[in-house]
KEMARBA-841174 format. One record per atom (N, C-alpha, C): residue number from 1; atom name; x, y, z. Coordinates in steps of 0.001 Angstrom, whole numbers, plus 500000, padded with zeros to 6 digits. Each point is the difference from the previous one (the first is absolute). Example, Ala and Ser with C-alpha at 12.3 -4.5 7.8 and 13.67 -1.06 7.14 Angstrom:
BEGIN
+-----+----+--------+--------+--------+
|   i | at |      X |      Y |      Z |
+-----+----+--------+--------+--------+
|   1 |  N | 513190 | 494310 | 507800 |
|   1 | CA | 499110 | 501190 | 500000 |
|   1 |  C | 500900 | 501200 | 500000 |
|   2 |  N | 499650 | 501050 | 499280 |
|   2 | CA | 500820 | 501190 | 500060 |
|   2 |  C | 499230 | 501090 | 500730 |
+-----+----+--------+--------+--------+
This chain:
BEGIN
+-----+----+--------+--------+--------+
|   i | at |      X |      Y |      Z |
+-----+----+--------+--------+--------+
|   1 |  N | 696866 | 256607 | 536077 |
|   1 | CA | 500599 | 499431 | 498796 |
|   1 |  C | 501072 | 500930 | 499485 |
|   2 |  N | 500799 | 499511 | 499111 |
|   2 | CA | 501155 | 500715 | 499479 |
|   2 |  C | 499612 | 501245 | 499213 |
|   3 |  N | 500898 | 500988 | 500077 |
|   3 | CA | 499905 | 501183 | 499148 |
|   3 |  C | 501371 | 500229 | 499402 |
|   4 |  N | 500058 | 500916 | 499052 |
|   4 | CA | 501281 | 500314 | 499365 |
|   4 |  C | 500510 | 501352 | 500461 |
|   5 |  N | 499631 | 500406 | 501197 |
|   5 | CA | 500309 | 501322 | 500510 |
|   5 |  C | 501406 | 500470 | 499695 |
|   6 |  N | 500988 | 499412 | 500623 |
|   6 | CA | 501378 | 500446 | 499831 |
|   6 |  C | 500849 | 498986 | 499264 |
|   7 |  N | 499408 | 498868 | 499690 |
|   7 | CA | 500786 | 498889 | 499480 |
|   7 |  C | 500462 | 500191 | 498564 |
|   8 |  N | 499243 | 500720 | 499204 |
|   8 | CA | 500291 | 500052 | 498571 |
|   8 |  C | 500043 | 501437 | 499503 |
|   9 |  N | 501155 | 500651 | 500128 |
|   9 | CA | 500092 | 501373 | 499526 |
|   9 |  C | 499664 | 500086 | 498517 |
|  10 |  N | 499252 | 501022 | 499631 |
|  10 | CA | 499654 | 500209 | 498601 |
|  10 |  C | 498748 | 499279 | 499541 |
|  11 |  N | 499456 | 499128 | 500827 |
|  11 | CA | 498763 | 499297 | 499633 |
|  11 |  C | 498831 | 500588 | 500782 |
|  12 |  N | 498792 | 499857 | 499470 |
|  12 | CA | 498834 | 500503 | 500721 |
|  12 |  C | 499827 | 499289 | 501338 |
|  13 |  N | 499438 | 500707 | 500938 |
|  13 | CA | 499693 | 499399 | 501299 |
|  13 |  C | 498669 | 499271 | 499880 |
|  14 |  N | 500025 | 498707 | 500223 |
|  14 | CA | 498775 | 499201 | 499967 |
|  14 |  C | 499869 | 499240 | 501307 |
|  15 |  N | 498794 | 499601 | 500305 |
|  15 | CA | 499733 | 499141 | 501137 |
|  15 |  C | 499221 | 498784 | 499536 |
|  16 |  N | 500067 | 498964 | 500786 |
|  16 | CA | 499226 | 498789 | 499728 |
|  16 |  C | 499075 | 499773 | 501184 |
|  17 |  N | 498746 | 499717 | 499716 |
|  17 | CA | 499048 | 499665 | 501056 |
|  17 |  C | 499227 | 498760 | 499581 |
|  18 |  N | 499573 | 499189 | 500967 |
|  18 | CA | 499264 | 498785 | 499650 |
|  18 |  C | 498752 | 500316 | 499171 |
|  19 |  N | 499723 | 499151 | 499036 |
|  19 | CA | 498807 | 500160 | 499171 |
|  19 |  C | 498763 | 499813 | 500875 |
|  20 |  N | 498965 | 500761 | 499695 |
|  20 | CA | 498739 | 499928 | 500735 |
|  20 |  C | 498870 | 499693 | 499020 |
|  21 |  N | 498889 | 499556 | 500530 |
|  21 | CA | 498859 | 499690 | 499142 |
|  21 |  C | 499568 | 501226 | 499196 |
|  22 |  N | 500150 | 501184 | 500563 |
|  22 | CA | 499626 | 501238 | 499305 |
|  22 |  C | 500852 | 500246 | 498756 |
|  23 |  N | 501135 | 499315 | 499869 |
|  23 | CA | 500887 | 500166 | 498841 |
|  23 |  C | 499554 | 499183 | 498789 |
|  24 |  N | 499025 | 499125 | 500163 |
|  24 | CA | 499622 | 499083 | 498921 |
|  24 |  C | 499534 | 500718 | 498739 |
|  25 |  N | 499284 | 501107 | 500136 |
|  25 | CA | 499530 | 500723 | 498810 |
|  25 |  C | 501185 | 500523 | 499195 |
|  26 |  N | 500996 | 500533 | 500678 |
|  26 | CA | 501188 | 500510 | 499321 |
|  26 |  C | 500796 | 498858 | 499369 |
|  27 |  N | 500192 | 498918 | 500734 |
|  27 | CA | 500698 | 498837 | 499451 |
|  27 |  C | 499258 | 499446 | 498781 |
|  28 |  N | 498678 | 499998 | 500052 |
|  28 | CA | 499199 | 499520 | 498865 |
|  28 |  C | 500182 | 500898 | 498784 |
|  29 |  N | 500041 | 501316 | 500223 |
|  29 | CA | 500194 | 500929 | 498879 |
|  29 |  C | 501332 | 499738 | 499321 |
|  30 |  N | 501051 | 499821 | 500793 |
|  30 | CA | 501314 | 499714 | 499415 |
|  30 |  C | 499983 | 498650 | 499287 |
|  31 |  N | 499333 | 499026 | 500586 |
|  31 | CA | 499944 | 498655 | 499423 |
|  31 |  C | 499302 | 499998 | 498641 |
|  32 |  N | 499042 | 500873 | 499818 |
|  32 | CA | 499237 | 500065 | 498750 |
|  32 |  C | 500687 | 500832 | 498924 |
|  33 |  N | 501060 | 500707 | 500344 |
|  33 | CA | 500717 | 500828 | 499030 |
|  33 |  C | 500730 | 499096 | 499006 |
|  34 |  N | 499791 | 500221 | 498710 |
|  34 | CA | 500569 | 499104 | 498985 |
|  34 |  C | 501527 | 500062 | 499950 |
|  35 |  N | 500590 | 501160 | 500215 |
|  35 | CA | 501465 | 500122 | 499975 |
|  35 |  C | 500604 | 499265 | 501195 |
|  36 |  N | 499450 | 500238 | 501179 |
|  36 | CA | 500497 | 499322 | 501203 |
|  36 |  C | 499769 | 498496 | 499880 |
|  37 |  N | 498844 | 499607 | 499511 |
|  37 | CA | 499707 | 498580 | 499818 |
|  37 |  C | 500983 | 499315 | 499069 |
|  38 |  N | 500410 | 500711 | 498941 |
|  38 | CA | 500962 | 499420 | 499056 |
|  38 |  C | 501367 | 499809 | 500642 |
|  39 |  N | 500347 | 500852 | 500954 |
|  39 | CA | 501303 | 499901 | 500659 |
|  39 |  C | 499984 | 499066 | 501208 |
|  40 |  N | 498875 | 499940 | 500688 |
|  40 | CA | 499935 | 499306 | 501282 |
|  40 |  C | 499131 | 498748 | 499995 |
|  41 |  N | 499112 | 499896 | 499044 |
|  41 | CA | 498972 | 498976 | 500099 |
|  41 |  C | 498840 | 500572 | 500806 |
|  42 |  N | 498945 | 499229 | 500160 |
|  42 | CA | 498811 | 500489 | 500702 |
|  42 |  C | 499835 | 499271 | 501312 |
|  43 |  N | 499995 | 500764 | 501073 |
|  43 | CA | 499847 | 499456 | 501348 |
|  43 |  C | 498613 | 499393 | 500198 |
|  44 |  N | 498970 | 500663 | 499473 |
|  44 | CA | 498627 | 499578 | 500256 |
|  44 |  C | 499397 | 499224 | 498831 |
|  45 |  N | 500829 | 499367 | 499196 |
|  45 | CA | 499495 | 499214 | 498871 |
|  45 |  C | 499265 | 498750 | 500483 |
|  46 |  N | 500463 | 499421 | 501088 |
|  46 | CA | 499405 | 498749 | 500501 |
|  46 |  C | 499190 | 500189 | 501273 |
|  47 |  N | 500332 | 501018 | 500774 |
|  47 | CA | 499313 | 500259 | 501262 |
|  47 |  C | 499382 | 501387 | 499970 |
|  48 |  N | 498898 | 500164 | 500679 |
|  48 | CA | 499434 | 501337 | 500154 |
|  48 |  C | 500889 | 500767 | 500982 |
|  49 |  N | 499938 | 501327 | 499992 |
|  49 | CA | 500778 | 500760 | 500982 |
|  49 |  C | 499707 | 499573 | 501436 |
|  50 |  N | 498738 | 499725 | 500317 |
|  50 | CA | 499645 | 499579 | 501359 |
|  50 |  C | 500628 | 498648 | 500347 |
|  51 |  N | 499997 | 499071 | 499049 |
|  51 | CA | 500625 | 498689 | 500238 |
|  51 |  C | 501508 | 500153 | 500173 |
|  52 |  N | 500618 | 500847 | 499172 |
|  52 | CA | 501439 | 500252 | 500125 |
|  52 |  C | 500306 | 500575 | 501376 |
|  53 |  N | 499216 | 500996 | 500424 |
|  53 | CA | 500210 | 500646 | 501294 |
|  53 |  C | 499918 | 498979 | 501140 |
|  54 |  N | 499001 | 499142 | 499974 |
|  54 | CA | 499868 | 498978 | 501048 |
|  54 |  C | 501222 | 499088 | 500014 |
|  55 |  N | 500474 | 499626 | 498815 |
|  55 | CA | 501186 | 499154 | 499927 |
|  55 |  C | 501230 | 500678 | 500575 |
|  56 |  N | 500202 | 501265 | 499661 |
|  56 | CA | 501152 | 500755 | 500520 |
|  56 |  C | 499890 | 500153 | 501508 |
|  57 |  N | 498817 | 500337 | 500460 |
|  57 | CA | 499787 | 500237 | 501429 |
|  57 |  C | 500311 | 498756 | 500836 |
|  58 |  N | 499681 | 498839 | 499465 |
|  58 | CA | 500207 | 498745 | 500732 |
|  58 |  C | 501371 | 499368 | 499758 |
|  59 |  N | 500670 | 500444 | 498977 |
|  59 | CA | 501232 | 499339 | 499565 |
|  59 |  C | 501164 | 500229 | 500959 |
|  60 |  N | 500785 | 498958 | 500170 |
|  60 | CA | 501260 | 500109 | 500730 |
|  60 |  C | 501163 | 500093 | 499023 |
|  61 |  N | 499706 | 499840 | 498707 |
|  61 | CA | 501068 | 499989 | 499001 |
|  61 |  C | 499918 | 501169 | 499021 |
|  62 |  N | 499196 | 501000 | 500329 |
|  62 | CA | 499872 | 501165 | 499116 |
|  62 |  C | 499778 | 501251 | 500843 |
|  63 |  N | 500789 | 501036 | 499719 |
|  63 | CA | 499834 | 501307 | 500648 |
|  63 |  C | 499952 | 501054 | 498908 |
|  64 |  N | 499045 | 500917 | 500100 |
|  64 | CA | 499817 | 501032 | 498981 |
|  64 |  C | 499954 | 501365 | 500679 |
|  65 |  N | 500711 | 500953 | 499413 |
|  65 | CA | 500027 | 501371 | 500494 |
|  65 |  C | 499662 | 500968 | 498875 |
|  66 |  N | 499345 | 501083 | 500349 |
|  66 | CA | 499757 | 501088 | 499056 |
|  66 |  C | 501206 | 500933 | 500029 |
|  67 |  N | 500346 | 500530 | 498836 |
|  67 | CA | 501057 | 501001 | 499886 |
|  67 |  C | 499344 | 501362 | 500189 |
|  68 |  N | 500468 | 500748 | 500993 |
|  68 | CA | 499475 | 501331 | 500285 |
|  68 |  C | 501025 | 501043 | 499566 |
|  69 |  N | 499543 | 500973 | 499237 |
|  69 | CA | 500860 | 501091 | 499537 |
|  69 |  C | 499187 | 501285 | 500039 |
|  70 |  N | 500536 | 500993 | 500656 |
|  70 | CA | 499341 | 501302 | 500125 |
|  70 |  C | 498546 | 499869 | 500451 |
|  71 |  N | 499777 | 499125 | 500977 |
|  71 | CA | 498690 | 499877 | 500620 |
|  71 |  C | 498963 | 499182 | 499252 |
|  72 |  N | 500418 | 499290 | 498959 |
|  72 | CA | 499030 | 499168 | 499282 |
|  72 |  C | 500611 | 498666 | 499618 |
|  73 |  N | 499126 | 499037 | 499770 |
|  73 | CA | 500431 | 498667 | 499582 |
|  73 |  C | 500244 | 500018 | 498501 |
|  74 |  N | 501208 | 499575 | 499593 |
|  74 | CA | 500367 | 500062 | 498582 |
|  74 |  C | 500408 | 498643 | 499434 |
|  75 |  N | 500015 | 498966 | 500834 |
|  75 | CA | 500391 | 498678 | 499540 |
|  75 |  C | 499987 | 499018 | 501151 |
|  76 |  N | 500536 | 498820 | 499739 |
|  76 | CA | 500071 | 498978 | 501049 |
|  76 |  C | 501218 | 499117 | 499795 |
|  77 |  N | 500485 | 499467 | 501114 |
|  77 | CA | 501092 | 499029 | 499983 |
|  77 |  C | 499546 | 498780 | 500783 |
|  78 |  N | 500633 | 498877 | 499702 |
|  78 | CA | 499529 | 498747 | 500582 |
|  78 |  C | 501164 | 499052 | 500236 |
|  79 |  N | 499917 | 499280 | 501090 |
|  79 | CA | 500841 | 498824 | 500227 |
|  79 |  C | 499062 | 498803 | 499901 |
|  80 |  N | 500186 | 499189 | 498983 |
|  80 | CA | 499160 | 498823 | 499770 |
|  80 |  C | 500861 | 498749 | 500167 |
|  81 |  N | 499362 | 498872 | 500095 |
|  81 | CA | 500726 | 498732 | 500187 |
|  81 |  C | 500987 | 500125 | 501165 |
|  82 |  N | 499610 | 500749 | 501011 |
|  82 | CA | 500848 | 500268 | 501163 |
|  82 |  C | 500220 | 498707 | 500779 |
|  83 |  N | 501267 | 499616 | 500135 |
|  83 | CA | 500372 | 498789 | 500721 |
|  83 |  C | 501023 | 500395 | 501054 |
|  84 |  N | 499528 | 500249 | 501199 |
|  84 | CA | 500899 | 500471 | 501069 |
|  84 |  C | 501035 | 498945 | 500379 |
|  85 |  N | 499624 | 498739 | 499939 |
|  85 | CA | 500953 | 498940 | 500339 |
|  85 |  C | 501179 | 500007 | 499027 |
|  86 |  N | 499725 | 500122 | 498715 |
|  86 | CA | 501057 | 500042 | 498985 |
|  86 |  C | 500608 | 501392 | 499871 |
|  87 |  N | 499288 | 501020 | 500495 |
|  87 | CA | 500489 | 501370 | 499900 |
|  87 |  C | 499880 | 500579 | 498604 |
|  88 |  N | 498931 | 499630 | 499282 |
|  88 | CA | 499840 | 500437 | 498612 |
|  88 |  C | 498603 | 500577 | 499762 |
|  89 |  N | 499894 | 500790 | 498935 |
|  89 | CA | 498702 | 500517 | 499558 |
|  89 |  C | 500135 | 500515 | 498580 |
|  90 |  N | 498870 | 500071 | 499330 |
|  90 | CA | 499933 | 500648 | 498692 |
|  90 |  C | 499569 | 501446 | 500226 |
|  91 |  N | 500670 | 500951 | 499349 |
|  91 | CA | 499614 | 501403 | 500107 |
|  91 |  C | 499244 | 500414 | 498744 |
|  92 |  N | 499032 | 500879 | 500201 |
|  92 | CA | 499215 | 500545 | 498894 |
|  92 |  C | 499780 | 501481 | 500261 |
|  93 |  N | 499926 | 500774 | 498935 |
|  93 | CA | 499742 | 501434 | 500121 |
|  93 |  C | 499134 | 500463 | 498846 |
|  94 |  N | 499153 | 500969 | 500295 |
|  94 | CA | 499203 | 500659 | 498967 |
|  94 |  C | 499826 | 501459 | 500402 |
|  95 |  N | 500583 | 500906 | 499228 |
|  95 | CA | 499663 | 501416 | 500141 |
|  95 |  C | 498796 | 500185 | 499088 |
|  96 |  N | 498842 | 500090 | 500606 |
|  96 | CA | 498754 | 500007 | 499245 |
|  96 |  C | 499665 | 501321 | 499334 |
|  97 |  N | 500570 | 501076 | 500502 |
|  97 | CA | 499756 | 501319 | 499411 |
|  97 |  C | 501040 | 500233 | 498916 |
|  98 |  N | 499631 | 499727 | 498764 |
|  98 | CA | 500959 | 500031 | 498882 |
|  98 |  C | 500626 | 501373 | 499796 |
|  99 |  N | 499303 | 501072 | 500354 |
|  99 | CA | 500561 | 501348 | 499850 |
|  99 |  C | 501233 | 500193 | 500881 |
| 100 |  N | 500180 | 499130 | 500978 |
| 100 | CA | 501143 | 500107 | 500914 |
| 100 |  C | 501158 | 499090 | 499605 |
| 101 |  N | 499848 | 499221 | 498943 |
| 101 | CA | 501083 | 499122 | 499564 |
| 101 |  C | 501211 | 500844 | 499620 |
| 102 |  N | 501182 | 499490 | 500315 |
| 102 | CA | 501238 | 500682 | 499640 |
| 102 |  C | 500450 | 501042 | 501006 |
| 103 |  N | 499331 | 500114 | 501139 |
| 103 | CA | 500352 | 500996 | 501014 |
| 103 |  C | 500771 | 499415 | 501183 |
| 104 |  N | 500314 | 498720 | 499949 |
| 104 | CA | 500748 | 499384 | 501089 |
| 104 |  C | 499146 | 499421 | 501108 |
| 105 |  N | 498690 | 500083 | 499864 |
| 105 | CA | 499113 | 499487 | 501046 |
| 105 |  C | 500122 | 498488 | 500119 |
| 106 |  N | 500085 | 499303 | 498879 |
| 106 | CA | 500167 | 498549 | 500035 |
| 106 |  C | 501310 | 499593 | 500651 |
| 107 |  N | 501077 | 500712 | 499681 |
| 107 | CA | 501301 | 499714 | 500613 |
| 107 |  C | 499933 | 500213 | 501504 |
| 108 |  N | 499416 | 501123 | 500417 |
| 108 | CA | 499900 | 500306 | 501427 |
| 108 |  C | 499124 | 498978 | 500727 |
| 109 |  N | 498876 | 499628 | 499392 |
| 109 | CA | 499093 | 499040 | 500637 |
| 109 |  C | 500632 | 498618 | 500094 |
| 110 |  N | 500658 | 499579 | 498941 |
| 110 | CA | 500652 | 498690 | 500018 |
| 110 |  C | 501124 | 499995 | 501036 |
| 111 |  N | 500725 | 501100 | 500119 |
| 111 | CA | 501059 | 500087 | 501005 |
| 111 |  C | 499433 | 499879 | 501408 |
| 112 |  N | 498875 | 500672 | 500254 |
| 112 | CA | 499357 | 499896 | 501310 |
| 112 |  C | 499547 | 498567 | 500267 |
| 113 |  N | 499451 | 499340 | 498987 |
| 113 | CA | 499569 | 498612 | 500148 |
| 113 |  C | 501190 | 499085 | 500286 |
| 114 |  N | 501099 | 500197 | 499280 |
| 114 | CA | 501183 | 499163 | 500206 |
| 114 |  C | 500613 | 500243 | 501377 |
| 115 |  N | 499978 | 501246 | 500474 |
| 115 | CA | 500469 | 500281 | 501360 |
| 115 |  C | 499169 | 499230 | 501021 |
| 116 |  N | 498695 | 499950 | 499795 |
| 116 | CA | 499111 | 499251 | 500893 |
| 116 |  C | 500261 | 498496 | 499897 |
| 117 |  N | 500117 | 499496 | 498776 |
| 117 | CA | 500191 | 498566 | 499781 |
| 117 |  C | 501310 | 499508 | 500602 |
| 118 |  N | 501080 | 500749 | 499775 |
| 118 | CA | 501311 | 499562 | 500464 |
| 118 |  C | 500326 | 500501 | 501399 |
| 119 |  N | 499197 | 500917 | 500529 |
| 119 | CA | 500192 | 500515 | 501348 |
| 119 |  C | 499099 | 499275 | 500979 |
| 120 |  N | 498901 | 500649 | 500420 |
| 120 | CA | 499118 | 499410 | 501016 |
| 120 |  C | 499469 | 498611 | 499671 |
| 121 |  N | 499737 | 499724 | 498725 |
| 121 | CA | 499450 | 498685 | 499649 |
| 121 |  C | 501071 | 498920 | 499942 |
| 122 |  N | 501259 | 500392 | 499874 |
| 122 | CA | 501105 | 499052 | 500049 |
| 122 |  C | 500112 | 499049 | 498823 |
| 123 |  N | 499489 | 500371 | 498832 |
| 123 | CA | 500111 | 499116 | 498842 |
| 123 |  C | 501440 | 499930 | 499506 |
| 124 |  N | 500338 | 498898 | 499359 |
| 124 | CA | 501349 | 499795 | 499459 |
| 124 |  C | 500084 | 500294 | 498514 |
| 125 |  N | 498901 | 499793 | 499281 |
| 125 | CA | 500004 | 500298 | 498565 |
| 125 |  C | 498574 | 500248 | 499528 |
| 126 |  N | 499909 | 500780 | 498935 |
| 126 | CA | 498718 | 500246 | 499353 |
| 126 |  C | 500187 | 499796 | 498504 |
| 127 |  N | 498904 | 499731 | 499339 |
| 127 | CA | 500050 | 499839 | 498550 |
| 127 |  C | 498799 | 500705 | 499397 |
| 128 |  N | 500045 | 500171 | 498700 |
| 128 | CA | 498883 | 500600 | 499285 |
| 128 |  C | 499937 | 499434 | 498599 |
| 129 |  N | 498853 | 500174 | 499402 |
| 129 | CA | 499785 | 499626 | 498604 |
| 129 |  C | 499577 | 501258 | 499261 |
| 130 |  N | 500573 | 500202 | 498815 |
| 130 | CA | 499676 | 501177 | 499199 |
| 130 |  C | 499993 | 499590 | 498531 |
| 131 |  N | 499042 | 500516 | 499238 |
| 131 | CA | 500002 | 499703 | 498570 |
| 131 |  C | 501283 | 500548 | 499393 |
| 132 |  N | 500649 | 499204 | 499179 |
| 132 | CA | 501303 | 500387 | 499440 |
| 132 |  C | 499914 | 501235 | 499112 |
| 133 |  N | 498810 | 500388 | 499603 |
| 133 | CA | 499814 | 501209 | 499189 |
| 133 |  C | 499823 | 501259 | 500852 |
| 134 |  N | 499898 | 499852 | 501311 |
| 134 | CA | 499772 | 501140 | 500898 |
| 134 |  C | 501348 | 500602 | 500413 |
| 135 |  N | 500614 | 500703 | 499081 |
| 135 | CA | 501354 | 500547 | 500198 |
| 135 |  C | 500077 | 500986 | 501164 |
| 136 |  N | 498967 | 500817 | 500190 |
| 136 | CA | 499999 | 500977 | 501094 |
| 136 |  C | 500120 | 499286 | 501353 |
| 137 |  N | 499208 | 498962 | 500188 |
| 137 | CA | 500031 | 499261 | 501262 |
| 137 |  C | 501331 | 499275 | 500179 |
| 138 |  N | 500504 | 499388 | 498942 |
| 138 | CA | 501278 | 499280 | 500094 |
| 138 |  C | 501117 | 500955 | 500397 |
| 139 |  N | 500015 | 501205 | 499434 |
| 139 | CA | 501019 | 500996 | 500357 |
| 139 |  C | 499896 | 500370 | 501481 |
| 140 |  N | 498787 | 500160 | 500507 |
| 140 | CA | 499800 | 500290 | 501421 |
| 140 |  C | 500560 | 498870 | 500853 |
| 141 |  N | 499646 | 498765 | 499671 |
| 141 | CA | 500434 | 498864 | 500806 |
| 141 |  C | 501520 | 499852 | 499977 |
| 142 |  N | 500611 | 500197 | 498847 |
| 142 | CA | 501463 | 499916 | 499921 |
| 142 |  C | 500650 | 501097 | 500831 |
| 143 |  N | 499427 | 501196 | 499985 |
| 143 | CA | 500531 | 501113 | 500796 |
| 143 |  C | 499970 | 499664 | 501490 |
| 144 |  N | 499000 | 499232 | 500414 |
| 144 | CA | 499876 | 499613 | 501401 |
| 144 |  C | 500857 | 498790 | 500365 |
| 145 |  N | 500645 | 499380 | 499018 |
| 145 | CA | 500886 | 498879 | 500281 |
| 145 |  C | 499481 | 498634 | 499612 |
| 146 |  N | 498801 | 499920 | 499452 |
| 146 | CA | 499479 | 498707 | 499544 |
| 146 |  C | 500846 | 499498 | 498838 |
| 147 |  N | 500158 | 498692 | 499944 |
| 147 | CA | 500746 | 499364 | 498911 |
| 147 |  C | 499104 | 499009 | 499279 |
| 148 |  N | 500172 | 499891 | 498678 |
| 148 | CA | 499212 | 499013 | 499250 |
| 148 |  C | 500370 | 498580 | 500422 |
| 149 |  N | 498993 | 499148 | 500086 |
| 149 | CA | 500217 | 498594 | 500349 |
| 149 |  C | 499629 | 499071 | 498852 |
| 150 |  N | 499125 | 500457 | 499110 |
| 150 | CA | 499590 | 499161 | 498881 |
| 150 |  C | 498722 | 500506 | 499375 |
| 151 |  N | 499607 | 499336 | 498922 |
| 151 | CA | 498769 | 500344 | 499291 |
| 151 |  C | 498975 | 498888 | 500176 |
| 152 |  N | 498767 | 500395 | 500216 |
| 152 | CA | 498887 | 499066 | 500093 |
| 152 |  C | 499203 | 500068 | 498703 |
| 153 |  N | 499344 | 498941 | 499659 |
| 153 | CA | 499206 | 499952 | 498767 |
| 153 |  C | 498911 | 501066 | 500023 |
| 154 |  N | 499638 | 500498 | 498830 |
| 154 | CA | 498925 | 500999 | 499926 |
| 154 |  C | 498683 | 499449 | 500534 |
| 155 |  N | 499189 | 500892 | 500524 |
| 155 | CA | 498683 | 499626 | 500499 |
| 155 |  C | 499052 | 499735 | 498841 |
| 156 |  N | 499189 | 498980 | 500119 |
| 156 | CA | 499000 | 499708 | 498963 |
| 156 |  C | 498869 | 501015 | 500022 |
| 157 |  N | 499829 | 500698 | 501123 |
| 157 | CA | 498877 | 500925 | 500136 |
| 157 |  C | 500277 | 501374 | 499405 |
| 158 |  N | 501201 | 500244 | 499546 |
| 158 | CA | 500336 | 501327 | 499470 |
| 158 |  C | 500041 | 499984 | 498483 |
| 159 |  N | 499587 | 501116 | 499420 |
| 159 | CA | 500112 | 500122 | 498545 |
| 159 |  C | 501449 | 500283 | 499609 |
| 160 |  N | 500754 | 500631 | 500900 |
| 160 | CA | 501426 | 500259 | 499782 |
| 160 |  C | 500758 | 498769 | 500491 |
| 161 |  N | 500661 | 499274 | 499112 |
| 161 | CA | 500647 | 498750 | 500410 |
| 161 |  C | 501383 | 500192 | 500627 |
| 162 |  N | 500224 | 501111 | 500694 |
| 162 | CA | 501315 | 500263 | 500588 |
| 162 |  C | 500301 | 499021 | 501127 |
| 163 |  N | 501234 | 499501 | 500051 |
| 163 | CA | 500396 | 499177 | 501139 |
| 163 |  C | 500035 | 500845 | 501275 |
| 164 |  N | 500005 | 499335 | 501126 |
| 164 | CA | 500055 | 500661 | 501296 |
| 164 |  C | 501416 | 499849 | 500545 |
| 165 |  N | 500591 | 501119 | 500393 |
| 165 | CA | 501334 | 500007 | 500586 |
| 165 |  C | 499868 | 499807 | 501507 |
| 166 |  N | 500739 | 499056 | 500545 |
| 166 | CA | 500050 | 499758 | 501435 |
| 166 |  C | 501245 | 500689 | 500532 |
| 167 |  N | 499843 | 500840 | 501042 |
| 167 | CA | 501123 | 500738 | 500582 |
| 167 |  C | 499988 | 499792 | 501511 |
| 168 |  N | 501182 | 500104 | 500629 |
| 168 | CA | 500071 | 499820 | 501450 |
| 168 |  C | 500960 | 501002 | 500627 |
| 169 |  N | 499828 | 500169 | 501300 |
| 169 | CA | 500851 | 500884 | 500797 |
| 169 |  C | 500181 | 499360 | 501365 |
| 170 |  N | 501256 | 499929 | 500462 |
| 170 | CA | 500280 | 499445 | 501323 |
| 170 |  C | 500130 | 501123 | 501022 |
| 171 |  N | 499790 | 499638 | 501235 |
| 171 | CA | 500141 | 500951 | 501105 |
| 171 |  C | 501393 | 500621 | 500010 |
| 172 |  N | 501032 | 499171 | 499849 |
| 172 | CA | 501373 | 500507 | 500018 |
| 172 |  C | 500255 | 501009 | 498902 |
| 173 |  N | 499513 | 499708 | 498806 |
| 173 | CA | 500192 | 500922 | 498875 |
| 173 |  C | 499243 | 501307 | 500248 |
| 174 |  N | 498780 | 499914 | 500550 |
| 174 | CA | 499220 | 501202 | 500288 |
| 174 |  C | 500672 | 500845 | 501080 |
| 175 |  N | 500436 | 499367 | 501070 |
| 175 | CA | 500619 | 500758 | 501090 |
| 175 |  C | 501300 | 500651 | 499552 |
| 176 |  N | 500813 | 499283 | 499228 |
| 176 | CA | 501249 | 500582 | 499491 |
| 176 |  C | 499697 | 501171 | 499076 |
| 177 |  N | 499024 | 499846 | 499148 |
| 177 | CA | 499616 | 501060 | 499059 |
| 177 |  C | 499428 | 501197 | 500754 |
| 178 |  N | 499185 | 499733 | 501015 |
| 178 | CA | 499399 | 501072 | 500788 |
| 178 |  C | 501059 | 500797 | 500742 |
| 179 |  N | 500957 | 499300 | 500612 |
| 179 | CA | 501080 | 500702 | 500713 |
| 179 |  C | 500808 | 500856 | 499044 |
| 180 |  N | 500323 | 499446 | 498839 |
| 180 | CA | 500797 | 500745 | 499018 |
| 180 |  C | 499228 | 501216 | 499499 |
| 181 |  N | 498704 | 499832 | 499742 |
| 181 | CA | 499179 | 501096 | 499490 |
| 181 |  C | 499739 | 501086 | 501011 |
| 182 |  N | 500122 | 499653 | 501276 |
| 182 | CA | 499742 | 500969 | 501064 |
| 182 |  C | 501299 | 500540 | 500590 |
| 183 |  N | 501128 | 499655 | 499367 |
| 183 | CA | 501282 | 500502 | 500475 |
| 183 |  C | 500500 | 499325 | 501258 |
| 184 |  N | 499557 | 498775 | 500243 |
| 184 | CA | 500411 | 499251 | 501183 |
| 184 |  C | 500950 | 498900 | 499571 |
| 185 |  N | 500979 | 499719 | 500826 |
| 185 | CA | 500880 | 498866 | 499742 |
| 185 |  C | 501040 | 500318 | 499026 |
+-----+----+--------+--------+--------+
């Protein structure tokens, strides 16, 4: 899987590896964190971790990787709603170790995921949903080249009635941005 070895000068070196059943305890801990839950929603609100794992393991439309930094798992990234025929997917990220927020790990991990999505996987575009109040995440996505597409109505399940911002990134925009950022072209 992708790493950020030489691709992103100035950012931490991270790797992505497929999620394993042994990761469920860590994913559950992050899922139960109130701050992360307020920003991301709860993954295991409707399914148990074991049920979620079985679904991911069998799914052809969802791929999940753990973010590895300095020899430990610090978060996860996901391609959901993966449609190879259309060349699209929804991207998701969670740096679960809050003490590491603001260190560039999310940027590096998302870059590795986008390299995989637009490289070996051959996707044409990806999209994401983010609460409009999550300024840190929106700044990250804009830095990577995502553009706003519109606002979705607030979720009824949240106490914070913030609308959800829909953002997208095309393969062409990512490749042009990557070449420019790496001094190519």
